[in-house]
C-alpha positions as MATLAB code, in Angstrom:
seq = 'XXXXXXXXXXXXXXXXXXXXXXXXXXXXXXXXXXXXXXXXXXXXXXXXXXXXXXXXXXXXXXXXXXXXXXXXXXXXXXXXXXXXXXXXXXXXXXXXXXXXXXXXXXXXXXXXXXXXXXXXXXXXXXXXXXXXXXXXXXXXXXXXXXXXXXXXXXXXXXXXXXXXXXXXXXXXXXXXXXXXXXXXXXXXXXXXXXXXXXXXXXXXXXXXXXXXXXXXXXXXXXXXXXXXXXXXXXXXXXXXXXXXXXXXXXXXXXXXXXXXXXXXXXXXXXXXXXXXXXXXXXXXXXXXXXXXXXXXXXXXXXXXXXXXXXXXXXXXXXXXXXXXXXXXXXXXXXXXXXXXXXXXXXXXXXXXXXXXXXXXXXXXXXXXXXXXXXXXXXXXXXXXXXXXXXXXXXXXXXXXX';
ca = [
     256.314   56.039  -73.680;
     256.461   53.730  -76.346;
     259.598   51.884  -77.864;
     259.375   48.913  -80.869;
     262.377   46.609  -82.664;
     263.110   43.491  -81.151;
     264.271   43.866  -77.786;
     263.043   47.281  -77.234;
     260.373   47.043  -75.280;
     261.694   48.670  -71.955;
     265.232   50.959  -72.329;
     267.775   49.328  -70.911;
     268.322   52.983  -68.980;
     264.264   52.977  -67.659;
     264.173   53.630  -63.646;
     261.101   52.168  -62.237;
     260.284   54.673  -58.821;
     259.752   52.813  -55.805;
     256.185   51.995  -55.624;
     253.464   54.691  -54.319;
     256.569   57.048  -54.802;
     256.091   59.895  -57.706;
     259.597   61.794  -59.035;
     257.750   65.062  -60.342;
     258.668   67.749  -58.667;
     256.533   71.261  -57.916;
     258.987   73.566  -59.521;
     257.684   77.066  -59.666;
     258.085   79.771  -62.292;
     261.304   81.655  -61.292;
     260.237   84.780  -59.031;
     263.592   86.561  -57.502;
     263.334   89.360  -55.666;
     264.422   92.493  -57.422;
     267.611   93.349  -55.149;
     269.898   96.365  -55.470;
     273.074   94.717  -55.391;
     275.544   96.659  -53.300;
     277.946   94.216  -52.211;
     281.494   92.872  -53.316;
     279.746   91.082  -56.333;
     277.655   90.412  -58.253;
     276.561   93.634  -59.506;
     273.407   94.658  -61.323;
     273.446   94.569  -64.818;
     272.551   96.641  -67.395;
     268.970   95.974  -68.809;
     270.904   95.776  -72.317;
     272.726   93.089  -70.887;
     270.180   90.838  -69.533;
     268.368   91.240  -73.206;
     271.559   90.132  -74.809;
     271.553   86.850  -72.720;
     268.060   85.973  -74.303;
     269.893   86.656  -77.987;
     269.142   83.202  -80.212;
     272.043   80.516  -79.881;
     274.619   80.084  -82.435;
     277.212   76.478  -82.726;
     280.751   77.596  -80.604;
     282.118   76.926  -84.231;
     279.394   78.923  -85.806;
     281.062   81.978  -88.132;
     279.092   84.270  -86.575;
     280.519   83.086  -83.049;
     283.942   82.985  -84.283;
     283.735   86.623  -85.598;
     282.192   87.831  -81.954;
     285.193   85.871  -80.514;
     287.659   88.307  -82.271;
     285.520   91.262  -81.236;
     285.452   90.524  -77.681;
     289.156   89.663  -77.697;
     289.473   93.436  -79.041;
     287.465   94.533  -76.225;
     289.392   93.133  -73.564;
     292.624   94.114  -75.145;
     291.069   98.033  -74.963;
     289.920   97.528  -71.154;
     292.871   96.263  -70.426;
     295.363   98.446  -72.340;
     296.925   95.624  -73.861;
     298.079   93.749  -77.479;
     298.570   90.737  -76.056;
     297.802   87.831  -78.791;
     296.747   85.153  -75.631;
     293.321   87.041  -74.115;
     289.848   85.720  -74.008;
     287.096   84.937  -71.546;
     287.686   81.596  -70.150;
     284.300   79.509  -69.155;
     284.232   80.154  -65.319;
     284.222   82.660  -62.923;
     286.996   84.693  -61.612;
     288.162   82.037  -59.426;
     288.331   79.949  -62.969;
     290.292   82.340  -64.319;
     292.854   83.006  -61.320;
     293.500   79.035  -61.504;
     294.432   79.314  -65.157;
     297.282   82.089  -64.839;
     298.786   80.139  -61.889;
     298.099   76.502  -63.346;
     299.986   77.199  -66.364;
     303.358   79.389  -65.143;
     303.705   77.674  -61.963;
     305.313   73.981  -62.467;
     306.269   71.961  -59.491;
     309.377   73.206  -57.083;
     309.032   76.531  -59.113;
     310.073   79.481  -56.171;
     306.167   81.490  -55.814;
     306.393   84.614  -53.846;
     302.806   85.853  -52.938;
     302.447   89.258  -51.831;
     299.712   89.074  -49.409;
     297.745   92.014  -47.841;
     294.163   90.470  -47.490;
     291.737   87.214  -48.133;
     292.170   86.775  -51.721;
     296.572   86.821  -51.818;
     295.978   84.035  -49.419;
     294.097   82.179  -52.237;
     296.632   83.094  -54.409;
     299.200   81.384  -51.509;
     296.636   78.303  -51.697;
     296.707   77.341  -54.938;
     300.473   77.766  -55.137;
     300.801   75.535  -52.459;
     298.324   72.808  -54.546;
     300.853   73.139  -57.699;
     303.440   71.508  -56.199;
     305.432   75.063  -55.925;
     307.813   76.456  -52.912;
     305.668   79.270  -52.049;
     306.676   81.974  -49.861;
     304.874   84.923  -48.771;
     305.570   88.389  -47.674;
     302.638   89.569  -45.165;
     301.642   93.485  -44.447;
     298.562   94.291  -42.251;
     294.735   93.640  -43.999;
     294.128   97.320  -45.189;
     297.556   98.519  -45.918;
     299.435   97.882  -49.460;
     302.621   97.598  -50.405;
     305.726   99.892  -51.075;
     307.479   99.941  -54.169;
     310.950   99.890  -51.678;
     309.022   96.534  -50.236;
     308.679   94.704  -53.155;
     312.003   95.080  -54.351;
     313.330   93.740  -51.233;
     311.023   90.660  -51.254;
     311.815   89.808  -54.922;
     315.791   90.300  -54.030;
     315.162   88.290  -50.662;
     313.616   84.887  -52.389;
     314.488   85.352  -56.254;
     310.997   83.449  -56.931;
     309.931   82.640  -60.307;
     306.716   84.101  -60.335;
     304.926   86.405  -57.974;
     301.259   87.353  -57.514;
     300.121   90.566  -56.370;
     296.496   91.960  -56.145;
     295.606   94.398  -57.538;
     292.255   95.227  -55.821;
     291.045   93.550  -52.874;
     288.170   92.566  -52.249;
     288.276   91.521  -49.040;
     290.029   94.649  -47.715;
     289.044   97.799  -50.085;
     292.854   98.626  -50.743;
     294.162   99.504  -54.016;
     297.765   98.581  -54.762;
     300.033  100.820  -56.819;
     301.446   98.513  -59.221;
     303.480  100.854  -61.163;
     307.194   99.569  -61.263;
     306.397   96.068  -59.585;
     306.288   94.652  -63.293;
     310.192   95.982  -63.842;
     311.358   94.890  -60.790;
     310.177   91.661  -61.864;
     311.198   91.649  -65.278;
     314.900   92.816  -64.336;
     314.940   89.614  -61.620;
     313.657   87.450  -63.989;
     310.293   86.753  -62.900;
     306.699   86.114  -64.497;
     304.317   88.780  -62.585;
     300.567   87.679  -61.940;
     298.081   90.502  -60.933;
     294.317   89.914  -59.684;
     292.352   92.486  -61.200;
     288.750   91.433  -60.335;
     287.919   94.158  -58.955;
     289.848   96.612  -60.900;
     289.019   95.938  -64.396;
     286.581   98.439  -65.828;
     286.490  100.850  -62.863;
     289.549  101.265  -62.064;
     293.088  102.541  -64.057;
     295.124   99.391  -65.003;
     297.402   99.290  -68.016;
     298.558   95.914  -68.637;
     301.527   96.108  -71.269;
     302.807   99.171  -69.672;
     302.941   97.975  -66.316;
     304.629   94.856  -67.647;
     301.766   92.413  -66.375;
     302.814   88.972  -67.740;
     299.227   87.190  -66.277;
     296.110   88.987  -65.725;
     292.897   87.833  -64.721;
     289.449   89.278  -63.603;
     285.787   88.844  -63.272;
     282.754   89.878  -65.106;
     280.314   90.413  -62.268;
     281.878   93.726  -60.557;
     282.737   97.104  -62.658;
     283.036   95.402  -66.022;
     279.262   94.564  -65.714;
     278.390   91.435  -66.998;
     276.751   88.191  -64.652;
     279.217   85.550  -62.995;
     279.837   83.072  -65.836;
     282.760   83.734  -68.083;
     286.311   85.709  -67.038;
     288.657   87.488  -68.479;
     292.144   86.320  -68.926;
     295.697   87.618  -70.928;
     299.158   85.989  -70.734;
     302.141   88.410  -72.215;
     304.439   87.075  -74.638;
     306.935   86.440  -72.239;
     304.325   84.387  -70.273;
     303.656   82.712  -73.120;
     306.749   81.371  -74.074;
     307.607   79.808  -70.002;
     304.264   77.738  -71.087;
     304.649   76.395  -74.327;
     308.393   75.481  -72.905;
     307.217   73.701  -69.654;
     309.305   70.429  -68.122;
     305.898   68.790  -67.980;
     302.025   68.752  -69.179;
     299.966   71.717  -67.699;
     297.925   69.777  -64.896;
     294.861   70.391  -65.838;
     293.244   69.682  -68.937;
     290.414   72.407  -69.064;
     292.605   74.830  -68.633;
     295.929   74.580  -70.615;
     296.446   77.631  -72.268;
     298.312   75.354  -75.016;
     295.134   73.082  -75.757;
     292.580   77.161  -75.272;
     294.609   79.159  -77.872;
     293.938   76.790  -80.485;
     290.275   77.634  -79.727;
     290.330   81.514  -78.777;
     293.057   81.831  -81.460;
     293.969   85.879  -82.850;
     292.700   87.003  -85.824;
     294.987   85.401  -89.098;
     296.635   82.413  -87.088;
     294.864   79.767  -88.294;
     291.791   77.648  -88.164;
     289.497   77.481  -84.668;
     289.494   73.983  -83.307;
     287.442   72.282  -80.997;
     288.559   72.332  -77.020;
     285.193   72.761  -75.184;
     281.470   73.835  -76.052;
     281.924   77.877  -74.701;
     278.603   79.348  -73.056;
     277.248   81.193  -76.095;
     274.985   83.292  -73.981;
     277.189   84.246  -71.825;
     279.420   85.382  -74.633;
     276.804   87.288  -75.661;
     276.693   89.059  -72.414;
     279.968   90.086  -71.854;
     280.304   91.225  -75.132;
     277.156   93.783  -74.511;
     278.959   94.624  -71.284;
     282.254   95.434  -72.810;
     280.210   97.504  -75.809;
     279.098   99.649  -73.041;
     282.034  100.779  -71.908;
     283.082  101.233  -75.633;
     280.207  103.568  -75.724;
     280.981  105.268  -72.317;
     284.333  105.736  -72.652;
     287.247  103.890  -70.645;
     288.487  107.432  -68.696;
     285.004  108.149  -68.552;
     284.210  105.402  -67.308;
     287.043  105.080  -64.372;
     285.988  108.832  -63.620;
     282.561  108.033  -62.894;
     283.745  105.229  -60.354;
     285.803  107.571  -58.520;
     283.513  110.086  -58.420;
     280.872  108.265  -56.917;
     282.965  106.587  -54.188;
     284.141  110.274  -53.083;
     280.472  111.191  -52.674;
     280.158  108.150  -51.272;
     282.553  108.227  -48.178;
     281.728  111.833  -47.841;
     278.168  110.972  -46.930;
     279.061  108.058  -44.836;
     281.158  110.931  -42.772;
     278.273  112.731  -42.534;
     276.682  109.324  -40.726;
     279.205  109.088  -38.645;
     280.769  106.274  -40.165;
     284.401  105.579  -40.698;
     286.258  103.713  -44.270;
     289.304  101.191  -42.901;
     291.464  101.997  -45.979;
     293.476  105.296  -46.159;
     292.139  107.812  -48.545;
     295.009  107.869  -50.714;
     294.754  103.923  -51.585;
     291.045  103.230  -50.791;
     289.474  101.272  -53.979;
     286.687  103.394  -55.704;
     284.772  100.141  -56.777;
     284.486   98.791  -53.318;
     284.783  100.186  -49.425;
     284.871   98.666  -46.198;
     283.544  100.617  -43.661;
     284.299  100.102  -39.877;
     281.437   98.805  -38.188;
     280.397  101.081  -35.137;
     280.805   99.734  -31.445;
     278.142   98.687  -29.704;
     276.371   97.608  -33.794;
     275.446   94.049  -34.353;
     276.545   94.062  -38.544;
     274.991   90.508  -39.721;
     271.559   92.826  -38.305;
     272.255   95.670  -40.176;
     273.423   93.345  -43.380;
     269.469   91.552  -42.945;
     267.716   95.150  -42.182;
     268.752   95.999  -45.472;
     267.614   93.218  -47.274;
     264.472   92.574  -45.916;
     263.761   96.194  -45.614;
     265.398   97.789  -48.941;
     265.983   94.637  -51.280;
     269.263   96.095  -50.625;
     272.797   93.686  -50.160;
     275.715   94.773  -48.735;
     278.141   92.281  -47.241;
     280.416   91.445  -43.954;
     283.489   91.406  -43.449;
     285.991   88.447  -45.481;
     288.729   86.437  -43.066;
     290.964   88.766  -40.886;
     288.411   91.262  -41.420;
     284.770   89.134  -40.528;
     282.861   91.245  -37.929;
     285.093   94.191  -37.899;
     283.202   95.653  -41.444;
     280.862   96.026  -43.851;
     281.980   95.618  -47.728;
     280.337   98.197  -50.028;
     280.561   97.884  -54.060;
     279.359  100.851  -56.393;
     280.474   98.806  -59.249;
     279.627   99.410  -63.081;
     275.957  100.151  -63.841;
     275.495  100.193  -60.029;
     277.878  102.929  -59.599;
     275.571  106.115  -59.335;
     275.185  108.690  -57.163;
     271.152  108.003  -56.436;
     272.383  104.396  -55.088;
     274.498  106.223  -52.960;
     271.666  107.960  -51.365;
     269.461  104.943  -51.505;
     271.952  103.112  -49.051;
     272.923  106.378  -46.551;
     269.342  106.302  -45.736;
     268.926  102.628  -45.620;
     272.044  102.358  -43.374;
     271.089  105.856  -40.916;
     267.611  103.961  -40.903;
     269.171  100.434  -39.817;
     271.803  102.356  -37.145;
     268.742  103.716  -35.264;
     266.999  100.559  -35.257;
     269.519   99.539  -33.241;
     270.060  102.677  -30.933;
     266.620  102.951  -29.633;
];
């Protein structure tokens, strides 16, 4: 490389490698194995979504991309069944969307009630604590769900500003009923935050009808896109609290007062630069949401449920048992008890090494006790169930010889 001009024979940022050493790397072309991803996520996505990822980029303020942003917002309103103005895929994974709800709604000293029945309720507690909230936790055994009476008693007892609850607990496979929870919170003057990472587009959820103030999700599960952007939405009531905070939101990147100047609703003014959005990831979520539109939301919920019931029936046939009671079992993710005398990790390894099939072990308190198996989005199909059951039978037989 040569440079011309006065005093420009060597760029000031040039780095001279140590004598005799090279900084070139022997990088090989990408060649990932063809895995069938039946763990807690990510899941395999439709070829249409992969194709969308390779669509040519435009700028993040290009008129084409701005029109796409409006379409994505409307698609998310359909999937979440809401008319919220503030709705968008934040630039980050589901944990980023999660943090955006907590960091915007919680101010230092606010009392936060976490209704905890799994690992991701623990994460709610951790985030709230870091924000300087007064955190109180109501715990029930992992794999169970809160009754409406328990929720009402906890809210009346603690009188919180914010209540956090997980709709679909990925660590346990339990689906928390939410009907009536929002009404309890609203009557008490509290704001309800809901984790729908493993339920969006796979399990019925009605953000407006259930009076949810802030809801977040992930793309890599039932929604059917790779991880990288993550949906989040806030009610008008929640945005009033955010707009009237005593102190500035302590996270610049996730400050909804700033982000909403970029992710505006149609007819609310010109968009202002906040950050460079991941263009191709937004192409991917757009195509994934378009697939959901084509299938129909109710038909998609039904497919996930029917595939799950088929899976649970096949599990029984080979002597395996689910952790969660049928009534509250999550269709998108099942926790399967590891039989006595079986090494769960060896089963996971056997499936990966011999079948290119991924499942996961237990998380937190359930480590070593269960497998977590996801049938989500594009992967929620009966042929995948049959492949998995055959692989599980083989893996178990190998250890029982």
